[in-house]
N, C-alpha and C positions, 0 to 999 in steps of 0.2 A: 093589691091584687093585680096578677098579670093579665093584660089585655089580649083577647083572642087575636091571633095573626091573621084570621081570615078577613079582617076588616082592612088590611093594608091596601089591598088592590083598589078598594073603593076610595080610600083616603087620598089616593095618588091623583084622583080626579078632582077632589074637594078642597084639598089644601089652599088656605088664602095666601100663602106666602109672606107671613109676617116677618120672617126673619131677614129676607133681603130687601124688604120694603120697611125701613125702620119707622116706627111711630113717632110723630113730633109731639112734643109737650107731655102733659099728664093725661092718664086715662080720665074717662068721665067721673066726676066726684061721687056719683051714685053707684060706681061699680062695686059690687059686693061678692064675696066668696060663695060660691054654689057648687054642689056636688055635679061632676060631669065624669067624662072620660076622654081619652086622646082623640077618638074618633069624632066626637060631638064638637070637640074644640078645634077640629081641623089639623090634628097632628098625625104624624105617622106612628102607630102603635109600636112597631118593631123596635126601634131604638129605646123606647120607654121599658119594653119587656126585657131587652138585653141589659139595660142597666140594672134593673130590679133583680135579675138573675145573678148578676156579678155581686151586687150588694149583699144578697143572701149568702153567696159563696164565701164572702169575707168573715162569716161567723165560723167558717171551717179552719182547721190548722193550715197556715201558710208555710212558706219556705223555712221560716225558722222554728216550725213546730207549734206556733202560737196563732190563734185567730186574731185578726185585725180588731175585732170588738166582739163582746158578747151579744149585743143586739143593736138594732137601729129602727128608726122611722124615718120614712122618706116621704116628702109631699112635693109635688109639682103644681103649679098654677100658672094658668095662661089666660090672659083676658078675663080674669076673676073666676075662671072655671078650675076647680080642683080636678085635674086630670089624673092623678094618682094619689093615694094616701096608703102607703104599704108599711107594714112592720114585720120585723124578723128577729129571731133569736130570743135573748132572755135579758129582762131588766135587772135581775139577780141571778147570778150563776155560780159565784164562788163563796166560799166561807173564809178563805185566807188568801195569801198571795199565790197559792198553787192548787189548791183542793177545791174540787167542784162540789157543790151541795148535792145530797141525794136528790133523785129526780122529783120526789114529792115535795121537796122544800124549794125547789127552784121557782121563779116568778117569771112567767113568759112576758115578753114585750108585748105592749098593746098600743093601739093607735093613739089613745090619750095618755100614755105614759108621760110623766113630768120629768123633764131633764134639768140638770145643772147647766144652764147656758154658758157658764164661764165668762170668757172676754166679751161674748155678745153682749153681755150687761154694759159694756162700755157705751153701746149705742143708747141705751135707755138713759144713762148719765148725761150723754151728749144732747139727747132731746130736751131733757130736764133743763140743761144750761141754755139752749136756744129758746126755750120758753121764757126763761128770765130775760133774755135779749129782747124778745118781743114785748114784754112788760116794762121795758125801759130801766131795768134794775142793773144790766150788764151791758157793757159795750165789747164787741168781739175783739177789737184793736187796743182795748184798755189794758193796762197792767193789772195782773192778778193782785198785786199788792194793795191796789186801790180797794179792793174788797176784803182781802185778807192780809192785813199789815204784817201779821206774824210770819207769812210766807217770803215777804220781801227782805230776806236776809241772805248772807253767804253767797252774793253773786246773782240772786234771783230777782232783784229789784225791778228789772225791765222785762221779765218774761210776761207775755201777753196771753189773754185767754185763747186766741187763736192758735199760739204756739203749743199750748196744752192740748188742744183739740186735734191737732194735726201732728203731734209727736216731734216737734222741732224745738222743744224747750231746751234740750241738753241734759235733762235729767236721766239717770241711769235707770236700767229696766226695772229693778225692784230692790228692796231691802228685806231680809227675813225678820220682819217686825216681830211675828209671833215668837221668835226665838231670842231676840236681842232685848226686848223690851217687856215690862211686867204687866201692863195694863192698856186700856184703850186710850186714855189721855196721853200717856207717853209715847204710844205708837203713833198718834196722829201728830204729836210735836216733833217726832223724829222725821216725819215726811216734810212738815214745815221748816225744819232746820237743815235739810240735806242740801248739799253744795252740787251745782251742775257738774257733770263730768266733761262737758264741752261748751264753748261759747254758744248761748242761745241763738237759734235761727240759722246755724252753720251746718248742722247735720240732722239726719233723721234717725231717731232712736226710738224704738217702740217701748213705751214706759208705762207700767201700772201706776207709778207715782203721779203721772200727769192726771189721771182719772180719779184717783183718790183725792187729789187736790181739788178737782172740780166738784167732787161730791160735797166736800166741805164748803166750797164756794156757794153751791145751791143752798146749803143750810144757812149760811150766813146771811145772804141777800133776801132769801124767802121766809126765813123762820121756820121751815119745815125740814125735818130730817129727810134724808135722801129717799128713803123707802116710802114715806108719805108723800113726797113730791112726785115720785114715779107713780104712786097709786092715783093720786088726785089728777095728775096731769096726762097720764097715758093709759094705764090699764083699766081704770074704771071708766072713763068716757068711751073707750074702744069696746068695752065689755069682755076684756081679756081676763075671764074669770080664774084661769089657772095659772096665772102669771104673777110673780112677786117674789120677795125675799123670805126666807125661812118658812118654807112651806108647811102648811098644817097637815096636809094629806100625805104623809111620809110613805104610807103604804103603796102610793101611787107612783113613787119616784123611782127612777134607775139608779142603781147602786154605782158608786164610783170606786175609789181606791181602798186597797187595805194598807192604812198608815201605821207604821210603828213609831214615827218621829214626825210630829207628835203622836202619843199612843192612842189613836182613834179607832183602830180595827177597821172593818169594812164600813166605809162612809156612805151613809144613805139618808136622805132627807135634810142633810146639812151640807152646806157649800164645800166643795172639794178644796179650793184655794185656801192654803193655810193662813195667809194674811187676812182675807176676807173673814175667815172663820174667827181669828183673833180679834177682829173688830166687830164681832157680834152678828156676822152674817150679812151685814149691810155695809157695802163699800162701792166706791165709783167704778172700781175695775172688774169686779165679780160679785156674784151672790144672786143673780135673778134666776129663777126657775121658771119653767113653762112648757107648753106643748107645742107640737109642730102647728097645730090649727091656730093658736094663739099668735105664733110668730108669723103665720101667714097673714093674719089680720093686720099686724104691724106693716109687713111688706106691702100689702095692698094700699094701706094708708099712705105710705111713701109714694106709690105709683099713682094714686089718686090726687097727690099734691097736697097731701097733710090732713085729709078728711076721710071719714068712713061712717056710712049710715047717718050722714047728716051731723056728725060730731067732729068738729075741727079741732085738732091739737096743734098744728102748725100751719102758718101762712104758706102759700105757694112759694113766695120768695125765700122764706126761711128753708124750705125743702130744697130749693135750688142751690143755696149756699151749702147746704150739708152734702150736696152731690157735685160741687164744684171742686176741681183739684187746685188746691192752694200749694201743693209741693212740687211745682214744675221744675224746680231746680234740683229735685231728687227724682229723676225720671222712673226709677223702678219702684218707687214708694208713693204713688198718686194717693192723695188723701184729701177727703173733704172735711167738713166740720164734724168729725165723729165717724163717718163711713170711709172705709177702705174702697179705692176705685180701681177698676181694670187690673186685677191680680190674677193672672192666668194659672198661678200655681194651685189654686182652690176653685176658681170660677170656671176653669176649663174653656170649653168652646163658647160659653155664654159670655166670656170676657170681652169688654169693649170699653170705650171712653164714657159710656153711659151706664156702665155695670157697677153696682154698689154692693157692699156686704160686709161681713166680719166672720171670724171663725172664733172657737173657743177650745181651750186646752183639753177639756174633757172629752171631745171629739165632735164638736158641733160645727155646723157650717150654714150660712145664710147668704143667699145670693138674690139680688134684685136686679133684673135687666129691664131697664127703662125702655130701651129700644124695641124690644119684643113684648113688653109688658108682661113679663113672665117672672116666677119666683121658683127658685129651687132651694129646698131645705133638706139637709141631712143632719138627724140628731142621733149620735151614738154614745155609748158609755166605754169609749176605747180605752180608759184608764182603769177599768174594772177587770182584774184586780190589781194591775200594775201599770204605771206610767212608762215603764221601759220595754214593753212588748213590741213596740213599733210605731211608725207614723200613720196617721189615718189619711194623709193627703191624697194617696192614689184612690180611696173611697170617695173623697170630696170631688175629685176631678170626674170620676165615673158618674156620680150623681149629676153634676152640672152638664156633662157631655150628654148623658141621656136625654134631657130636655132640649138642648141645643139641637142635637141631630134628629129630633122629632119634628122641629120646626123647618118649614119647607124652605129649600133654595130653589125658587120656581122660575122656569122659563117656558115659553111657547116652543114646543119641539124637543128633539133629542139632546140630551144633556150628558156630559161625561164628567167623571170625577178622578182626581189623582188619587191613587192608593199607596204608591210606594215611591221612595226617593229615587231620582234618576228616570223615572217613567217619562215617556214621551208620547205626545199626541200630535198627529199632523192631520190638518184640516184644509180642504180645498176652500171652503167658505165659512170660516168661523164668524159668529156674530157678536157674541158677548162672553166676557170672562168675570167670574167671581172669585175673589181671593180673600181668604180669612185665615192667616196662618200665624205660627208663634214667631217671636223675634229671631232672626237667624234663618229662617226658611225663605225660599225665593222661588219665583216662577220667571224662567227666561223665556221671552217671546222672540222667536227667530222668523225671518222671511226668507223665501227662496229667490234667488236673484237670477236663476236659470241655470247655474252651474254649481252653487254651494249655498249652504244656509248661513246666514249672517244674523248676529244678534241685533235686535230691533230695540229692546228695552228689557228691563229687569223690574218686575214688581215685587216689592218687598212689604209695602204698606198694606194694611188690612182694612177691610171695610164691609159693609153689608149691603151694598148695592151693585148691581150688575154693571160693568164697564164696557162700552163698545170697543170692538177690535177692528183692525184693518181688514178690509175685504180682498185680501190677497192670500196665496198659499202660505199657511202659517204652521210653525212647529212650536209646541209648548213643552218645556222642560222644568219639570218640578224637582227641587233639591231641598231635602229635609235636614235641618241643622239644628233647630231649635229643640229644648227639652220637652216641650208641651205641644198638644194639639189644638188647632183651631177648628173651625168649621170645615175648612178644606179648601181645595181648588176646583172649581167647576168650569166647564167650557160648554157654551151652547153652540152647536155647529150644525151646518146643513150640508148636504152632498156627502162626498166620499170622506171617510175618516179611517186612519189606521192609528191603532193605540198599543201601547205596551206598558203595562203598569197603571192604566187608566180603566176605569169600569163604567158601564152604562149606569148612570143614576136615574135617568127618566127618559122614557120614549115618547 
């Protein structure tokens, strides 16, 4: 639902400024989700409205003549408040790879439509593994072969549990198990037998095989199949009623692809991923279905430090480990124990060292920003009816940016924001500067020496706090070079200001 713009002016005076005053630690453990709106959550409604409009427009034909997706559900949460829960388009629109269903046979998207989460399933597997760690059955730095001796062959003898969780095991991305092997036992054996493509610990390679292996590890050490372990350890205690594998309410699910190989037709109510399908719908890398509301419950549980409504599924220490970057030697692939970290390509302006999440091939996106205690969820059926119609990444960034831009960058007094590369702002008495930009972007700070401008410093690091500036006549020059957008560059100034390519963000 779009939020009336008339509230915007009032919000300006009310915003608490959560984005530029990062929260420390976890949210209160009794924080629960409740219905709200941007105004009562202290957010600016207009960026939310703008994002929702654009996300709806993606259901229309784009430059290639195809929509980005048939339908979507968007949810924003801030401080436990559900500030928007929007749906657009269709859960089922096509009858084959090209032909749309007659109007009467189409299924409109609903707020409680159940989606194939695809690789967001990896988070559920990772949590199940960490729960086994808490119970003393698994060691993070222990060799996987300690628990799965059949895995410790062909150069995998020393691969650790941590390396599987952080995708540094050296295993290849995937094997077409469904096509090469006749049954589930032979497919699992193929994963156990596979040889690493690179020396474990030396490269980052995102691999489904890592999580398939971890799913088998959970079964081996707990005696529970992965679906049962996830149900008993995550979805049941958190009351995530619509989340699990092999959904029974197929008529509530969003359709995915029309598949001819294997010959499945329009896939609906069954996992889209062919390997997960060939493993009976339950696998460590894919297979979980659920709603935006249920996924938000999981997100709030992480923000709360592992607990929700009095039910704890992880200790605070375990959650910290899941959000700690263990891939510092691979700077573009920050990764905790299961969670991806600080990935601007889909986290957009919410991205930061404390931002965690995951995406799914079917068109899903899950972003948890600990610093602002916010959650951005975008669930789409972008592979319906074809995986080849385009990338959903632009929509992922729109969704994340919409929430980030609704969060205040607040200062006392007049505030200016850089809007174009090469824009300059000259201030007689600058007070503070706030910089949150993409890698490659920079803000050059220059001082007037009486005859000319001289470079004083260049700011390329990003942060979420106002930084003091020198109290001399200063010029700020913003240069955009990065591919993505951050929250932006803001200057709080008093006195005379001249600006080109900068706009007034707050008076």
